[in-house]
C-alpha positions as MATLAB code, in Angstrom:
seq = 'MYLDAAKKQEIFGKYGKSNTDTGSAEAQVALFSYRISHLTEHMKLNRKDYSTERALTMLVGKRRRLLDYLKARDIERYRAIVKELGLRK';
ca = [
      33.476 -122.904    7.615;
      31.394 -120.684   10.053;
      28.218 -120.828    8.034;
      27.700 -124.219    6.969;
      24.456 -125.974    5.010;
      23.316 -126.932    8.096;
      23.704 -123.715    9.792;
      21.532 -121.919    7.192;
      19.075 -124.509    7.279;
      18.501 -124.174   11.291;
      18.215 -120.079   10.684;
      15.652 -120.228    7.964;
      13.782 -123.012   10.198;
      13.598 -120.564   13.324;
      13.040 -117.207   11.319;
      11.817 -118.342    7.918;
       8.306 -119.611    6.945;
       9.727 -123.055    6.603;
      13.529 -124.592    6.387;
      13.460 -124.255    2.575;
      12.133 -120.486    2.702;
      15.000 -118.505    1.897;
      14.137 -115.508    0.730;
      11.556 -113.543    3.143;
      12.466 -110.422    4.534;
      13.453 -111.865    8.542;
      15.445 -114.762    7.192;
      17.673 -112.685    5.095;
      17.600 -110.354    8.512;
      18.880 -113.364   10.587;
      20.776 -114.407    8.021;
      22.752 -111.228    7.667;
      22.783 -110.105   11.473;
      24.654 -113.789   11.895;
      27.269 -112.913    9.671;
      26.794 -109.334   10.921;
      28.301 -110.939   14.200;
      30.709 -113.641   12.995;
      32.438 -111.012   10.766;
      32.196 -108.074   13.907;
      34.337 -110.600   15.997;
      36.938 -111.330   13.342;
      37.387 -107.443   12.966;
      38.192 -107.271   17.164;
      41.070 -109.697   16.383;
      42.368 -108.471   12.903;
      41.623 -104.738   12.902;
      44.100 -103.709    9.787;
      41.840 -106.521    7.229;
      40.223 -103.725    5.255;
      38.347 -105.733    2.748;
      36.692 -107.633    5.779;
      36.082 -104.267    6.660;
      34.222 -103.265    3.931;
      32.323 -106.294    3.392;
      31.199 -105.554    6.690;
      30.074 -101.947    6.487;
      28.226 -103.247    3.110;
      26.799 -106.359    5.140;
      25.146 -103.975    7.587;
      23.968 -101.426    5.229;
      22.153 -104.479    3.212;
      20.568 -105.368    6.726;
      19.142 -101.824    7.414;
      17.691 -101.544    3.730;
      16.166 -104.788    4.112;
      14.301 -103.533    7.572;
      13.619 -100.000    6.373;
      11.519 -102.191    3.573;
      10.258 -104.470    5.866;
       9.357 -101.537    8.598;
       7.625  -99.580    5.274;
       5.539 -102.522    4.043;
       4.462 -104.128    7.650;
       5.200 -102.655   10.920;
       4.324 -105.697   12.623;
       6.594 -108.246   10.990;
       9.310 -105.656   11.698;
       8.960 -104.832   15.022;
       8.726 -108.962   15.914;
      11.729 -109.726   13.652;
      13.861 -106.325   15.734;
      12.546 -107.730   18.557;
      13.380 -111.504   18.313;
      16.875 -110.555   17.394;
      17.755 -107.958   19.559;
      18.273 -105.016   17.428;
      17.998 -101.502   17.731;
      15.011  -99.822   16.473;
];
């Protein structure tokens, strides 16, 4: 499986406040970004996989809404996570 418990712990440890911080906006955005990159690579090989395409679209929307929330609440945290993950503003 591409996203096992060890990989999640690594992502949460790097972007969250601790290894067990799974609910912060930064940790969630990082997890969504990892999943989006994985699904994007899958879609490059399997163009007609429409269920994965829909899941990818929904995941991008979730990340966008979370980033919009973070931008409205705390612009400095928003800027930091966008810069760290290399996302567009």
